[in-house]
C-alpha positions, 0 to 999 in steps of 0.5 A, a space after each residue: 174542552 172549553 176553550 172559548 171561541 178565541 184562545 191562546 195555545 202553547 206547544 211544549 216540547 220535552 221528552 227525548 229532546 233532552 238526549 239530543 242536548 237541547 236547552 229547552 226553552 224556558 217556561 217564563 218565555 211562554 208566559 212572556 210571549 203570552 203577554 206580549 200578544 194579549 192585545 190580539 183578544 178584544 175581551 183582554 183589551 176591553 176588560 183585562 180578562 186573559 184568554 183561556 191558553 191550551 197547553 199541548 205538551 208531552 211533559 204533563 209536569 209543565 202544567 203545575 209550573 204554568 199554573 204557579 207562574 200565573 195562578 189567575 190564568 187558566 191553562 187547559 191541557 190533555 194532561 188534566 184528563 190524564 191525571 199523570 203529572 209524572 210523564 216526562 215526556 214523549 220518547 221515540 224509543 218507547 213507542 214500540 213497547 206500547 199496547 193498543 190502549 197505550 197507542 190509542 191514548 197517545 194519538 188521542 191525545 196527539 190529535 186533539 192538541 193538534 186541532 187546538 193548536 191549529 185553531 188557537 188565535 195565538 200559537 207559541 211553541 218552539 221549532 225544534 219539534 215537527 208539531 210546530 211545522 204541522 200546525 204551521 202549515 194548517 192553520 187558517 192565518 199564520 200572523 200569530 204563530 210565534 216560535 220562541 227558539 230561532 231556527 238556523 236557516 
């Protein structure tokens, strides 16, 4: 992906989390957090250019929603390579059904997303996915790690 030197990243988890009765964080909250953190980007401060936003998600349907919400922003995702917006998210119960091709596709996407989330200038996500915590500990800096839900404890 051509993300540029400095980009923002969203981590959006859906999938089988709905079976755990989660109230998913609204996509508008990701947009709000992005707007709140634009000051961290010199290109925005100098000429109001919003940085590219990489979206790591197990539910590719969120991409069209983000693009409708902010049509002038550039959202980039592995979902764009898949060209499958009908993907409703990761479900652990389905993993055993995957063939080698599906396994390779899943883990290829997963590791690209981990890398992009880790090295983003600003990370915006939720605490109810393990990915958030892996990325938190991999990040070279943590001052721009934004969780939209508030973990208890």
